[in-house]
Each structure stands twice: as C-alpha cells, then as structure tokens.
C-alpha positions as CSV (number, residue, x, y, z in Angstrom):
1,M,0.0,0.0,0.0
2,M,1.3,3.4,-1.0
3,E,1.9,6.0,1.8
4,R,-0.4,9.0,1.6
5,F,0.3,12.4,3.1
6,D,-1.9,15.5,3.7
7,I,-1.6,18.5,1.4
8,Y,-1.4,21.9,3.1
9,D,-1.8,25.4,1.6
10,K,0.9,28.2,1.8
11,N,-0.4,29.2,5.3
12,R,0.0,25.6,6.6
13,R,-3.7,24.9,6.6
14,L,-5.0,21.5,5.7
15,T,-6.7,21.5,2.3
16,G,-8.6,18.2,2.9
17,R,-6.7,16.6,0.0
18,T,-4.0,13.9,0.1
19,A,-1.3,12.7,-2.2
20,E,0.8,9.6,-2.6
21,R,4.5,9.5,-1.7
22,G,6.6,10.5,-4.7
23,Q,3.7,12.4,-6.3
24,E,4.7,15.8,-7.5
25,L,2.8,18.7,-5.9
26,E,1.5,21.9,-7.5
27,A,3.2,25.2,-6.8
28,D,0.7,26.1,-4.1
29,E,0.6,22.7,-2.4
30,Y,2.8,21.7,0.5
31,R,3.6,18.6,2.6
32,L,4.8,18.2,6.1
33,I,8.1,16.6,7.0
34,V,9.7,16.2,10.4
35,H,13.3,16.1,11.6
36,V,14.5,15.0,15.0
37,S,18.0,16.0,16.2
38,I,19.1,14.0,19.2
39,M,21.8,15.7,21.2
40,N,23.9,14.2,24.0
41,N,25.4,15.9,27.1
42,Q,28.7,16.4,25.2
43,N,26.9,18.7,22.7
44,Q,27.2,16.0,20.0
45,L,24.5,15.3,17.5
46,L,23.4,11.7,16.7
47,I,23.9,11.4,13.0
48,Q,22.8,8.6,10.6
49,K,24.3,7.4,7.4
50,R,21.8,6.8,4.7
51,Q,21.8,3.5,2.9
52,P,23.6,3.6,-0.5
53,H,20.5,2.4,-2.4
54,K,18.3,5.2,-1.1
55,P,17.0,7.2,-4.1
56,A,17.7,10.6,-2.5
57,W,21.2,11.4,-1.1
58,P,22.4,7.8,-1.0
59,G,25.3,7.2,1.4
60,F,25.2,10.7,2.9
61,W,25.3,11.4,6.6
62,D,22.2,13.1,7.9
63,I,20.7,14.4,11.2
64,S,19.3,11.8,13.6
65,V,15.9,11.2,12.0
66,G,13.8,12.6,9.2
67,G,10.7,11.7,7.3
68,G,7.2,12.6,6.1
69,A,4.1,12.9,8.1
70,L,1.4,10.5,7.0
71,A,-2.2,11.6,6.2
72,G,-4.0,12.4,9.4
73,E,-0.8,12.4,11.5
74,T,0.3,15.2,13.7
75,S,3.8,16.6,13.5
76,Q,4.6,15.2,17.0
77,A,3.2,11.7,16.1
78,A,5.2,11.7,12.9
79,A,8.4,12.6,14.6
80,A,8.0,9.9,17.3
81,R,7.0,7.3,14.7
82,E,10.0,8.1,12.4
83,T,12.4,8.0,15.4
84,F,11.1,4.5,16.3
85,E,11.1,3.3,12.7
86,E,14.6,4.5,11.9
87,L,16.4,4.0,15.2
88,G,14.2,1.7,17.3
89,L,14.1,4.5,19.9
90,A,10.8,5.3,21.6
91,I,10.3,9.0,22.4
92,D,7.2,10.9,23.5
93,L,6.8,14.3,21.8
94,S,3.1,14.6,22.4
95,E,3.6,17.7,24.6
96,V,6.5,19.1,22.7
97,A,6.5,21.9,20.1
98,P,9.1,22.0,17.3
99,Y,12.1,24.2,18.1
100,F,11.6,25.8,14.7
101,M,10.1,25.3,11.2
102,V,11.8,25.5,7.9
103,K,9.8,26.3,4.8
104,F,11.1,24.7,1.6
105,P,9.7,24.3,-1.9
106,N,6.4,22.4,-1.6
107,G,6.9,21.7,2.1
108,F,7.3,22.6,5.8
109,A,9.9,20.9,8.0
110,D,9.3,20.8,11.7
111,E,12.6,20.6,13.6
112,Y,12.6,18.8,17.0
113,I,15.6,18.7,19.3
114,V,15.7,15.9,21.9
115,H,18.3,16.0,24.7
116,Q,19.1,12.4,25.5
117,D,22.3,10.4,26.0
118,V,21.5,7.4,23.9
119,D,23.5,4.1,24.0
120,L,24.1,3.5,20.3
121,T,24.6,-0.2,20.9
122,V,20.9,-0.7,21.9
123,L,19.4,1.0,18.8
124,N,17.6,-1.1,16.3
125,L,18.4,0.5,13.0
126,Q,16.0,0.3,10.1
127,T,18.3,-1.5,7.7
128,A,16.3,-0.4,4.7
129,E,17.1,3.2,5.3
130,V,19.9,3.5,7.9
131,Q,23.4,2.1,7.4
132,A,25.1,3.4,10.6
133,V,24.9,5.9,13.4
134,K,27.4,7.8,15.4
135,W,27.8,10.9,17.6
136,A,29.4,14.0,16.0
137,S,30.4,17.4,17.3
138,Y,29.5,20.6,15.5
139,D,33.1,20.8,14.0
140,E,32.8,17.2,12.8
141,V,29.4,17.8,11.1
142,M,30.7,21.0,9.5
143,A,33.8,19.1,8.2
144,M,31.4,16.5,6.7
145,V,29.4,19.3,5.0
146,D,32.6,20.7,3.6
147,Q,33.6,17.3,2.3
148,G,30.3,16.9,0.6
149,I,29.3,13.8,2.6
150,F,26.6,15.4,4.8
151,F,23.1,16.2,3.6
152,P,23.3,19.8,2.3
153,Y,21.2,21.6,4.8
154,Q,21.7,25.3,4.9
155,E,24.5,25.9,7.4
156,P,22.3,28.2,9.6
157,M,19.9,25.3,10.2
158,L,22.8,23.2,11.7
159,D,24.0,26.2,13.6
160,L,20.5,26.6,15.1
161,I,20.3,22.9,16.2
162,F,23.6,23.2,18.0
163,S,22.8,26.6,19.5
164,F,19.4,25.6,20.8
165,F,21.0,22.7,22.6
166,E,23.5,25.1,24.3
167,E,20.6,27.3,25.5
168,G,18.6,24.3,26.8
169,R,21.4,23.0,29.0
C-alpha cells in the first residue's frame, strides 16, 4: 500500500486533499516533514548514514531522523514514529512543540531537538534506510558538510540545532 500524506496550503492549513508518496505537488501545495535531532550531554549530534540504495542522497550522513508525516498524522506523532522506525528509539513528543520550522519548496519541515544520552549499541536501526549511526560534534558535522558527505542543509539550520542545545542546558 502506498503511503499518503496531507496537502497543506501556503499558510499551513490542511486542504482536505492527500497525495501519494513520490507524487509531485502543484506550486501552491505543501507537505509536512519532520526532523528529530538527538543531542547528548557532550553537545554531540546523533547522525545517521543513509543506505547507498536510497534514491535521495544515498550514502550521505544526515541528522538523527527525518521523514514525512502521513495523512492524518500530527507533526509530533510523525516525529515519534519516524524515530522509532529508523532507530528503534521510543520517544514521547506529544507535549513538545518543534524548536523551529523550515519552509522549503512544496513543504514545511518541523525541527525537533531531543536532549538524551542514547546508548548507540541498543538502537535497532531500520536497515532499509539507515546504514550506521554515530555521535558527531559541530566541527565534525561541518567538516562532513565541507567534504560533501553530509546532507546539504543550509548551514544556519545546523547552527540553530547546536545553539538551541546550548541554550537548553
């Protein structure tokens, strides 16, 4: 069965329509994606390496978790579901607002930051999507960006993730 997602308007209001994963949206249609950045007490970000067979950005390192909200799913539920699917880590975001939102062509990305020292050896990685995980400092992530092996987010987004962690300590 194909995954379906809700279509939003430019003001992030539900339109009542849905689309299938991979379907191209019109210029005035938007979808919701979520990112979860897991930070440990050493101000390191849990990063994942995407599988080499992934159609988008194969083999690239990326932030902890990312994925699309399914039709009828809240941002918080999508973030928790994606974290469990990709890492096998159960988190409760039901009372948590995203730290910030990024608007991109045809979409909105809600950015969550979770402060948790996670034992990487107990994670159950979704082998279809995630090849490996590791902790990385800001400098290590920026070096990967410079090397062209980290998903090409705009640098201010990565700066925000690390700076919000510092403020939350």
